[in-house]
C-alpha positions as CSV (number, residue, x, y, z in Angstrom):
1,M,8.1,-1.9,-4.6
2,A,7.6,1.8,-4.4
3,G,4.7,3.3,-6.2
4,E,2.3,0.5,-5.4
5,T,-1.4,1.6,-5.2
6,G,-4.6,0.3,-3.8
7,G,-7.8,1.2,-2.0
8,C,-11.2,0.0,-0.9
9,Q,-13.9,-1.8,-2.9
10,C,-16.0,1.3,-3.5
11,G,-13.1,3.6,-4.4
12,A,-13.8,6.2,-1.6
13,V,-10.4,5.6,0.0
14,R,-7.2,5.1,-2.1
15,F,-3.5,5.0,-1.2
16,R,0.0,5.0,-2.8
17,I,3.2,3.7,-1.4
18,A,6.1,6.2,-1.8
19,G,8.8,3.9,-0.4
20,A,9.6,0.2,-0.1
21,L,7.3,-2.4,1.3
22,G,8.4,-4.5,4.3
23,E,7.7,-8.2,4.9
24,A,4.2,-9.5,4.1
25,S,2.6,-12.1,6.4
26,I,-0.6,-13.7,7.2
27,C,-1.8,-13.8,10.8
28,H,-4.2,-16.5,12.0
29,C,-5.1,-14.8,15.4
30,R,-8.8,-14.5,16.2
31,M,-8.5,-10.7,16.2
32,C,-7.3,-10.7,12.6
33,Q,-9.9,-13.2,11.6
34,K,-12.7,-11.0,12.9
35,A,-11.2,-7.8,11.6
36,M,-10.9,-9.2,8.1
37,G,-14.1,-11.2,8.2
38,G,-12.0,-14.1,6.9
39,L,-9.8,-17.0,8.0
40,F,-6.7,-14.9,8.5
41,G,-5.3,-11.3,8.2
42,P,-2.9,-10.8,5.3
43,F,-0.8,-7.7,5.7
44,V,2.4,-6.1,4.5
45,S,4.3,-3.5,6.5
46,V,5.2,-0.1,5.2
47,R,6.8,2.9,6.9
48,S,3.9,5.2,7.9
49,E,5.7,8.2,6.3
50,D,5.7,6.3,3.0
51,L,2.0,5.7,3.0
52,V,0.1,8.4,1.1
53,W,-3.7,8.6,1.2
54,T,-4.7,9.9,-2.2
55,R,-8.5,9.8,-1.9
56,G,-10.7,9.9,1.1
57,V,-10.0,9.2,4.8
58,Q,-10.3,5.8,6.4
59,K,-12.2,5.2,9.6
60,R,-10.4,3.5,12.5
61,F,-11.4,1.1,15.2
62,Q,-9.3,0.4,18.3
63,S,-9.3,-3.4,18.4
64,S,-7.0,-3.6,21.4
65,N,-5.1,-1.5,23.8
66,R,-2.3,-1.3,21.2
67,V,-3.8,-1.7,17.8
68,H,-6.1,0.4,15.5
69,R,-7.7,-1.1,12.4
70,G,-8.5,1.1,9.5
71,F,-11.3,0.5,7.0
72,C,-13.5,2.3,4.5
73,G,-16.5,3.9,6.2
74,D,-18.6,3.6,3.1
75,C,-18.0,-0.1,2.0
76,G,-16.3,-1.6,5.0
77,T,-13.2,-2.8,3.2
78,P,-10.4,-3.6,5.8
79,L,-7.4,-1.5,5.0
80,T,-4.8,-1.2,7.9
81,Y,-3.3,-2.7,11.0
82,E,-1.7,0.1,13.0
83,Y,0.6,-0.8,15.8
84,G,2.6,2.2,16.9
85,E,3.2,5.3,14.7
86,A,6.3,4.3,12.6
87,M,4.9,1.3,10.7
88,T,1.5,0.5,9.2
89,G,0.3,-2.9,8.0
90,L,-1.7,-2.7,4.8
91,A,-4.2,-5.4,3.8
92,L,-2.9,-7.3,0.8
93,G,-6.3,-7.6,-0.8
94,A,-6.6,-3.8,-0.9
95,F,-3.6,-3.5,-3.3
96,D,-4.4,-3.1,-7.0
97,R,-2.0,-5.9,-7.7
98,P,-2.1,-8.2,-4.6
99,A,-0.3,-11.0,-6.4
100,D,2.8,-8.8,-6.4
101,V,3.0,-8.8,-2.6
102,V,3.9,-12.3,-1.5
103,P,3.6,-13.4,2.1
104,V,6.8,-14.8,3.6
105,E,5.6,-16.0,7.0
106,Q,2.5,-17.1,9.0
107,L,1.8,-15.7,12.5
108,A,-0.2,-17.3,15.3
109,P,-0.5,-20.7,13.6
110,E,-2.0,-22.2,16.7
111,A,-5.1,-20.1,16.1
112,A,-5.5,-21.2,12.4
113,V,-8.9,-22.8,11.7
114,P,-8.4,-26.6,11.7
115,Y,-9.1,-27.0,7.9
116,F,-6.8,-24.2,6.7
117,A,-3.9,-26.4,5.7
118,G,-6.3,-28.5,3.5
119,L,-7.9,-25.7,1.5
120,A,-5.6,-26.1,-1.4
121,N,-6.9,-29.7,-1.8
122,L,-10.5,-28.7,-2.3
123,P,-12.2,-29.3,-5.7
124,V,-11.7,-26.3,-8.0
125,H,-14.5,-24.9,-10.2
126,P,-13.1,-22.5,-12.8
127,S,-15.0,-19.3,-13.7
128,D,-15.5,-20.6,-17.3
129,E,-17.2,-23.8,-16.2
130,P,-20.8,-23.6,-17.6
131,R,-22.5,-23.3,-14.2
132,A,-20.2,-20.6,-13.0
133,A,-20.1,-18.8,-16.4
134,A,-23.9,-18.6,-16.5
135,H,-24.0,-17.1,-13.0
136,L,-21.2,-14.6,-13.7
137,A,-22.7,-13.5,-17.1
138,G,-25.4,-11.6,-15.3
139,I,-23.1,-9.7,-12.9
140,E,-22.0,-6.2,-13.5
141,S,-19.3,-5.1,-11.1
142,L,-19.8,-1.7,-9.4
143,Q,-16.5,-1.8,-7.5
144,H,-13.6,0.5,-8.2
145,P,-11.2,-0.8,-10.8
146,D,-7.7,-1.9,-9.9
147,H,-6.0,1.3,-10.8
148,D,-6.2,5.0,-9.9
149,T,-9.0,7.0,-11.4
150,P,-9.4,10.8,-11.5
151,E,-12.8,10.5,-9.9
152,W,-15.1,7.8,-8.7
153,P,-17.8,6.8,-9.4
154,P,-17.6,7.9,-13.0
155,G,-19.6,11.0,-14.0
156,R,-19.9,12.6,-10.5
C-alpha cells in the first residue's frame, strides 16, 4: 500500500509511505505495552528509505540497547519502533486509515495480559446509545483530521 499517510494526534508530525508496507503485527511484550501506554504494541514494518516525514520531527527515546521509539514531542503520540537502520515499525493507530493495515501475527504472547483473549466478549455500548450520545454531543475534537492538511492547526 504505497502512499499511505498518517501522523500524531495533534498534527505536528506527519508521514507518508513511498513504498510498500511489510507485515503488521501486535507485540505483547512489556516494553511495547509501556511504550504504547496500552495492552500491546501494534506496528507495521516499512523500509526506512520509503518513510517520508512530511511535517515536523519526531522525538526519540532509546528503550533498550537496540531499539529507539519515536513519538510526537507535543502530544506524545507513539509513532515508531526503530530496530536497525533499514526498517522502521510504524504504529498502526497513527495511520490515517488504520483499518487498512491488518495484523497478521502476534508476538510475545506469553506476556499478554491475562484477559486479552476475552476482550471481544465484553458487552458493547455503541456511540449512538443514549448515554454515550449525550456524552459525545458535548465534545469537540481538537485533534488533527485523518488526512493531510496544508497547515495545522487551521488559521496559523
